[in-house]
C-alpha positions in Angstrom: 290.7 -61.6 37.0 293.5 -61.1 34.3 294.3 -63.9 32.5 298.2 -63.8 33.7 297.1 -64.8 37.6 295.7 -67.8 36.0 297.8 -71.2 36.5 298.2 -74.4 34.6 299.6 -77.5 35.8 300.4 -80.3 33.1 300.7 -83.1 34.5 303.3 -86.0 32.9 301.2 -88.9 33.6 299.4 -89.9 31.0 295.6 -89.3 30.5 294.6 -93.6 30.2 296.4 -94.6 33.8 293.1 -95.8 34.9 292.5 -97.4 32.2 292.7 -101.6 31.2 294.7 -102.4 28.5 292.6 -103.7 24.9 292.7 -107.2 24.5 292.2 -108.2 20.8 288.7 -110.8 20.6 290.1 -113.9 19.6 288.1 -117.0 18.1 288.2 -120.5 19.3 288.2 -123.6 17.0 285.8 -125.9 18.1 285.8 -129.8 16.5 282.0 -130.0 14.6 280.6 -132.2 17.7 281.6 -129.8 20.1 280.2 -127.2 17.9 276.7 -128.9 17.3 276.5 -129.8 21.1 277.3 -125.8 22.0 274.3 -125.6 19.7 271.6 -127.7 20.8 272.6 -126.2 24.4 272.3 -122.9 24.1 270.8 -122.1 20.6 267.1 -121.7 19.7 266.6 -124.9 17.5 263.4 -123.0 16.4 265.4 -120.4 14.7 266.1 -121.3 10.9 270.0 -119.8 11.5 270.6 -122.6 13.9 269.0 -125.6 11.9 270.8 -124.4 8.8 274.3 -124.7 11.3 273.3 -128.1 12.4 272.8 -129.7 8.8 275.8 -128.1 7.8 277.5 -129.7 10.7 275.7 -133.0 9.7 277.2 -132.4 5.9 280.5 -132.0 7.5 280.1 -135.4 9.3 278.9 -137.5 6.5 281.9 -136.0 4.3 284.2 -137.0 7.0 283.1 -139.8 8.4 282.8 -141.5 4.8 
């Protein structure tokens, strides 16, 4: 087969036609009370990092309450 016998068709459509558009991640701000509730509901209380976050939330609540 000769290389001149091969035909290459180039499409004008973009390659990424079927992909979904990129949506950047976002952060949701919550109050200390809401954060504490989320941690207590979904976090592992035995996890030292969860316990540290709960301690920090209580410190914030003490400062804001005074």
